[in-house]
Every structure is written in structure tokens, then in C-alpha cells.
C-alpha positions in Angstrom: 5.1 1.0 13.6 2.5 -0.6 10.9 1.0 2.7 10.3 4.2 4.5 10.3 5.4 2.1 7.2 1.9 2.6 5.3 2.4 6.6 5.8 6.1 6.0 4.3 4.5 4.2 1.4 1.8 6.8 0.7 5.0 9.3 0.9 6.9 7.2 -1.8 3.6 7.2 -4.1 3.1 10.5 -3.8 6.3 12.4 -3.2 6.0 16.0 -2.3 9.2 18.2 -2.3 8.1 21.6 -2.8 7.0 23.2 0.2 4.8 26.2 -2.2 2.8 23.0 -3.5 -0.2 21.4 -2.2 0.7 18.5 0.3 -0.9 15.7 -1.7 0.3 12.5 0.2 -0.7 14.2 3.7 -3.9 15.2 2.7 -4.5 11.9 1.7 -3.0 9.9 4.4 -4.9 12.0 6.9 -8.1 11.8 5.4 -7.7 7.9 4.5 -7.0 7.3 8.4 -10.0 9.7 9.5 -12.5 7.6 7.1 -10.8 4.3 8.6 -11.2 5.8 12.4 -14.9 6.3 11.5 -15.3 2.7 11.1 -12.8 1.7 13.6 -14.9 3.2 16.1 -17.9 2.1 15.0 -16.9 -1.4 15.0 -15.2 -1.3 18.7 -17.4 1.5 20.3 -20.1 0.2 23.5 -22.7 0.2 20.9 -22.3 -3.4 19.7 -22.6 -5.1 23.0 -22.6 -8.6 22.1 -18.8 -8.0 20.4 -17.5 -6.3 23.5 -19.1 -9.2 26.0 -18.0 -12.2 23.9 -14.4 -10.8 23.9 -13.5 -7.9 26.5 -9.9 -8.1 26.3 -9.9 -7.6 22.2 -12.6 -5.1 22.7 -10.5 -3.1 25.6 -7.5 -3.5 23.4 -8.2 -2.6 19.8 -9.0 0.6 20.4 -5.5 1.9 21.9 -3.8 -0.1 19.9 -5.6 0.6 16.7 -7.2 4.0 16.4 -3.8 5.2 18.7 -1.3 2.8 17.7 -2.0 2.4 13.9 -3.4 4.9 12.6 -1.8 7.5 15.0 1.5 6.2 13.1 -0.6 6.5 10.0 -1.9 10.0 10.2 0.6 12.9 11.2 -0.4 15.9 12.7 3.2 17.4 12.7 3.9 16.9 8.9 0.6 18.9 8.3 1.2 21.9 10.7 4.8 22.0 8.9 3.3 21.7 5.8 0.8 24.6 6.4 3.4 26.5 7.1 5.4 25.7 4.4 2.6 26.8 2.3 2.2 30.4 4.4 5.9 31.1 4.2 6.4 30.3 1.1 3.7 33.1 -0.6 1.0 30.6 -0.9 -1.8 32.1 1.8 -4.7 31.0 0.1 -3.1 27.7 -0.6 -2.0 27.1 3.5 -5.6 28.0 4.6 -7.4 25.8 2.0 -5.1 23.5 3.2 -5.8 23.7 7.1 -10.0 24.5 6.7 -10.2 21.6 4.0 -7.7 19.0 5.7 -10.1 19.7 9.4 -13.5 20.2 7.7 -13.0 17.0 5.2 -11.5 15.2 8.2 -14.8 15.0 10.9 -16.6 15.1 7.9 -15.2 11.6 7.2 -15.4 10.1 10.6 -18.8 10.6 10.7 -19.1 8.9 6.8 -16.7 6.5 8.7 -19.0 5.8 11.2 -21.8 5.6 8.9 -20.2 2.7 7.1 -19.2 1.0 10.0 -23.1 0.8 11.0 -23.3 -0.6 7.4 -21.1 -3.7 8.0 -21.6 -3.7 11.6 -25.4 -3.3 12.0 -27.5 -0.5 14.0 -26.8 -0.2 17.3 -29.1 -2.7 19.6 -32.6 -0.7 20.2 -31.5 -0.2 24.1 -28.4 1.2 23.6 -29.9 3.4 21.0 -32.3 4.8 23.2 -29.9 5.0 26.2 -27.8 7.3 24.3 -30.2 9.5 23.5 -30.9 10.6 26.8 
């Protein structure tokens, strides 16, 4: 619900009424969600063993609650799909393809950036875990 309310507030701040125009609200929400997801994944994944050991219940619940719950409510694949279709079906094929490709490419890139930000904030992986991951 928190994510959905945040997404709704983005829609109010950046209204989108014309299906033939670039859907900035969805584009912004989805990309911001990807960035935050990258940071979140870095914060709660197994690289940070001390946090997982000292807070096992929180660690077990954090990822589904925050990633699937809050960020899943904030980002929206279905609206992205409908808006891409809207661009394509309203005589904007280049914009539709650009929207689809840029959303996917920038989304993946921002997850990677988020992981790097997370590592900068939460510290690098412990040496022994980093070596195990390389195998």
C-alpha cells in the first residue's frame, strides 16, 4: 500500500492524459524503483553476513516486504505495457519502441548503480564471501 500511494503521488505530480505522449510518471517511478531496488538488494543480500546473523527474522522478511511489497506497488509493469501499447497504437512507433527499450535498459543499469551505491553505503562484501562468490 505504501508503494502504491507513492506511485499515485508521482502520477499526480506528473499527470499523463495523452496516450500519444511520453509517459513520464511511469517512466520516472519505474526507474526510481529500479535504483532503490538495487540499493535494497545490496543492503539485505547475503554479502552482509553480520546483519543477517544479528537480525535473521528482519533479514528474511526485508526482501519480500520491501522489494516485492513496497517497490512492487511503486513500480508498474502493467501500466508500462499499456502505455507502450498506447504510443504504438496512436501513431508513435518510434516513441513506443524507445520507451520500451529505454525503460528496460535504464532499469537494469539503475539496479547496477543501486547495487554500487549500496556497497558504498553499507560497505564492501566481506573478503571470504567475495572469494566464494567468484567461484
